[in-house]
C-alpha positions as CSV (number, residue, x, y, z in Angstrom):
1,M,-42.6,60.0,29.2
2,K,-42.6,62.4,32.1
3,K,-43.7,66.0,32.5
4,Q,-41.3,68.8,33.3
5,I,-42.0,71.9,35.3
6,K,-42.6,73.8,32.0
7,G,-45.1,71.2,30.9
8,L,-42.9,69.6,28.2
9,D,-42.5,65.9,27.7
10,Y,-39.1,64.3,28.3
11,C,-37.7,60.9,28.7
12,F,-34.4,59.2,29.5
13,V,-32.7,56.7,27.2
14,K,-30.2,54.3,28.8
15,S,-27.6,52.6,26.6
16,N,-24.6,50.4,27.0
17,C,-23.2,51.5,23.6
18,R,-19.7,52.2,25.0
19,E,-19.3,48.5,25.7
20,F,-19.6,47.6,22.1
21,F,-16.2,48.8,20.9
22,R,-12.7,48.9,22.2
23,E,-12.6,52.6,22.9
24,Y,-9.1,52.9,24.2
25,T,-7.7,50.9,21.3
26,F,-9.4,53.2,18.8
27,D,-8.2,56.2,20.8
28,K,-4.6,55.0,20.6
29,M,-4.9,54.4,16.9
30,C,-6.6,57.7,15.9
31,K,-4.6,60.1,18.0
32,K,-1.5,59.2,16.0
33,F,-2.9,61.1,13.1
34,I,-4.4,64.1,14.9
35,D,-2.5,66.9,16.7
36,R,-2.7,66.5,20.5
37,E,-4.1,70.0,20.9
38,L,-7.0,69.1,18.6
39,W,-7.7,65.6,20.0
40,W,-10.1,64.9,22.8
41,G,-10.3,61.1,22.7
42,Y,-12.2,58.7,20.5
43,W,-15.5,59.0,22.3
44,A,-15.6,62.8,22.2
45,S,-13.9,63.3,18.9
46,F,-15.8,60.6,16.9
47,A,-18.3,58.4,18.5
48,H,-20.5,60.2,21.0
49,I,-22.7,62.4,18.7
50,V,-23.3,59.5,16.3
51,V,-24.1,57.1,19.1
52,M,-26.4,59.5,20.9
53,T,-28.4,60.4,17.9
54,A,-28.8,56.7,17.0
55,S,-29.8,55.8,20.6
56,I,-32.9,58.0,20.4
57,A,-34.1,56.6,17.1
58,P,-36.9,54.6,18.7
59,V,-38.2,57.7,20.5
60,I,-38.0,59.8,17.3
61,Y,-40.0,57.1,15.3
62,A,-42.6,56.4,18.0
63,R,-43.3,60.1,18.7
64,G,-43.2,61.2,15.0
65,I,-40.7,63.9,15.8
66,T,-39.7,65.8,12.6
67,Q,-37.1,68.2,14.1
68,H,-34.6,67.5,16.9
69,Y,-32.4,70.4,18.2
70,I,-29.0,69.7,19.7
71,G,-27.3,72.4,21.7
72,S,-23.7,73.0,22.7
73,S,-22.3,71.8,19.4
74,H,-19.1,73.2,18.0
75,S,-19.0,75.7,15.2
76,S,-17.7,74.4,11.8
77,N,-14.9,77.0,12.2
78,D,-13.8,75.6,15.6
79,V,-10.2,74.3,15.6
80,A,-11.0,71.4,18.0
81,F,-11.4,68.0,16.3
82,D,-14.9,67.1,17.6
83,G,-17.6,65.1,15.9
84,N,-20.2,67.2,17.8
85,N,-20.1,70.0,15.2
86,E,-22.8,71.9,13.4
87,E,-21.8,70.6,10.0
88,L,-22.2,66.9,11.0
89,I,-25.3,67.4,13.1
90,N,-27.1,69.3,10.4
91,A,-26.3,66.4,8.0
92,I,-28.0,63.8,10.2
93,G,-31.5,62.7,9.4
94,Y,-33.6,59.6,9.6
95,A,-37.3,58.4,9.9
96,G,-38.4,61.8,8.6
97,C,-36.5,63.7,11.4
98,K,-34.0,66.4,10.7
99,F,-31.3,67.2,13.3
100,I,-30.5,70.9,13.8
101,S,-27.5,72.3,15.6
102,A,-28.5,75.2,18.0
103,D,-26.3,78.0,19.3
104,A,-23.1,76.9,17.5
105,D,-22.1,80.6,17.4
106,L,-21.8,80.7,21.2
107,D,-18.7,79.5,23.0
108,R,-19.0,77.4,26.1
109,N,-19.0,80.3,28.5
110,D,-21.7,82.0,26.5
111,K,-23.8,78.9,26.6
112,V,-23.4,78.5,30.4
113,K,-24.3,82.2,30.8
114,K,-27.4,81.7,28.7
115,I,-28.5,78.8,30.9
116,V,-27.8,80.7,34.1
117,E,-29.8,83.7,32.9
118,Y,-32.7,81.5,31.9
119,S,-32.6,79.8,35.3
120,N,-32.5,83.2,37.1
121,T,-35.4,84.7,35.2
122,S,-37.6,81.6,35.0
123,G,-37.0,80.3,38.5
124,V,-36.4,76.8,37.0
125,H,-33.3,75.1,38.5
126,F,-31.9,71.9,36.9
127,K,-28.8,69.8,37.0
128,L,-26.4,70.1,34.1
129,Q,-25.3,66.8,32.6
130,V,-21.8,67.3,31.3
131,C,-19.7,64.4,32.5
132,W,-18.3,61.5,30.4
133,H,-17.7,59.4,33.5
134,K,-21.0,59.7,35.4
135,E,-21.4,58.0,38.7
136,N,-25.0,56.9,39.4
137,G,-26.3,59.3,36.8
138,L,-24.4,62.3,38.4
139,N,-21.4,64.3,37.3
140,C,-18.2,62.8,38.7
141,C,-16.8,66.3,39.4
142,H,-13.3,64.8,39.1
143,C,-12.6,64.9,35.4
144,E,-11.4,67.8,33.2
145,K,-14.8,68.4,31.6
146,C,-16.5,68.7,35.1
147,Y,-13.6,71.1,36.2
148,R,-14.1,73.3,33.1
149,T,-17.9,73.4,33.6
150,I,-17.4,74.4,37.2
151,M,-15.2,77.3,36.2
152,N,-17.7,78.2,33.4
153,V,-20.5,78.5,36.0
154,L,-18.3,80.4,38.5
155,S,-17.5,82.9,35.7
156,A,-21.2,83.7,35.6
157,H,-21.1,84.5,39.4
158,V,-23.3,81.6,40.5
159,N,-22.9,78.6,42.7
160,P,-22.0,75.4,40.8
161,N,-23.7,73.3,43.5
162,N,-27.1,74.7,42.2
163,F,-26.3,73.2,38.8
164,G,-25.4,69.6,39.7
165,L,-21.7,70.3,40.2
166,T,-19.9,69.8,43.5
167,Y,-17.9,72.9,44.6
168,N,-16.2,73.8,47.8
169,T,-12.8,74.7,49.2
170,D,-11.4,71.3,48.6
171,K,-12.7,71.2,45.0
172,R,-11.1,74.6,44.3
173,A,-7.8,73.3,45.4
174,E,-8.3,70.1,43.4
175,I,-8.9,72.0,40.2
176,K,-5.8,74.2,40.8
177,R,-3.7,71.1,41.5
178,F,-5.1,69.4,38.3
179,L,-4.0,72.4,36.2
180,E,-0.6,72.5,37.8
181,T,0.1,68.8,37.1
182,T,-1.8,68.0,33.9
183,P,-1.3,69.1,30.4
184,V,-4.6,70.4,29.0
185,K,-6.0,71.7,25.7
186,V,-5.3,75.4,26.2
187,S,-8.0,76.5,23.7
188,Y,-10.7,75.0,25.9
189,W,-9.5,76.8,29.1
190,K,-8.4,80.1,27.6
191,T,-12.0,81.1,26.7
192,T,-13.0,80.7,30.3
193,Q,-9.9,82.5,31.6
194,S,-10.6,85.4,29.3
195,V,-14.0,85.9,31.1
196,F,-12.2,86.1,34.4
197,Q,-9.6,88.4,33.0
198,K,-12.3,90.9,31.8
199,E,-13.4,91.1,35.4
200,Y,-10.0,91.3,37.0
201,N,-11.1,93.7,39.7
202,Y,-14.0,91.5,40.7
203,W,-11.8,88.3,41.1
204,D,-8.6,90.0,42.4
205,K,-9.4,89.7,46.1
206,T,-11.1,86.3,45.9
207,E,-9.9,82.7,46.3
208,L,-10.0,82.4,42.5
209,A,-7.6,85.2,41.8
210,W,-4.9,82.6,40.9
211,F,-6.9,81.6,37.8
212,V,-6.9,85.0,36.2
213,N,-3.3,84.9,35.1
214,F,-2.7,81.2,35.4
215,K,-0.2,79.8,32.9
216,F,-1.2,76.5,31.4
217,N,1.1,73.6,30.4
218,Q,4.2,74.9,32.1
219,P,7.4,72.6,31.8
220,K,6.8,71.3,35.3
221,T,3.3,70.1,34.2
222,Y,4.9,67.7,31.7
223,L,7.4,66.6,34.4
224,Y,4.5,65.7,36.7
225,K,2.9,63.8,33.8
226,A,6.1,61.9,33.0
227,I,6.6,61.0,36.7
228,G,3.0,59.7,36.8
229,V,3.6,57.5,33.7
230,V,6.7,56.0,35.2
231,K,4.9,55.3,38.5
232,R,2.0,53.5,36.7
233,K,4.5,51.4,34.7
234,M,6.3,50.4,37.9
235,R,3.0,49.4,39.5
236,K,2.2,47.1,36.6
237,K,5.5,45.2,37.0
């Protein structure tokens, strides 16, 4: 255990749980039965919340913890197919500990805004841990989830670099290129875009003006994807 700035105990639990199952095989099997717009991969849609709550079982037992709060879960009414939802979390319990979903009524932008406001008022700065493909314990800042979080933080008018996310001119161009060439789950991006649109005058003269009215999943986006698939198949031959 270590002490945080606020005097609270915390610890890190390291696990190789993702080596125990054939994730991409399960992903291929499951996504046949779930609409693409609702599917986010086997790890995100099924495994991660169960694995993470199980991984901390020794700490729960050793410390005699009776309540464990999990933030950033999805609302039960959320259309996304995601195991990290309040209904499942609130049903988990073991060793006398009850799991509780917190702030499920907030969307991702609201949650980031809440974190930023807390950081500004408390003077406590910390690194957000959001990536599924961490490199040396850090966000990779090259995957879609990192891109979305960067835009979430920017929508709150703060610098992503202060929250463990790399952001500069090249990264801005990288995100734009990603959205132009990669089909995405529009529901995840639209909530962020709506925040930018509400402040149209603020963003209109900035280097992020393109995002305000950006159209996701255009026909050329799928063309880029098809070309990429063909190129990968040719490299394997």
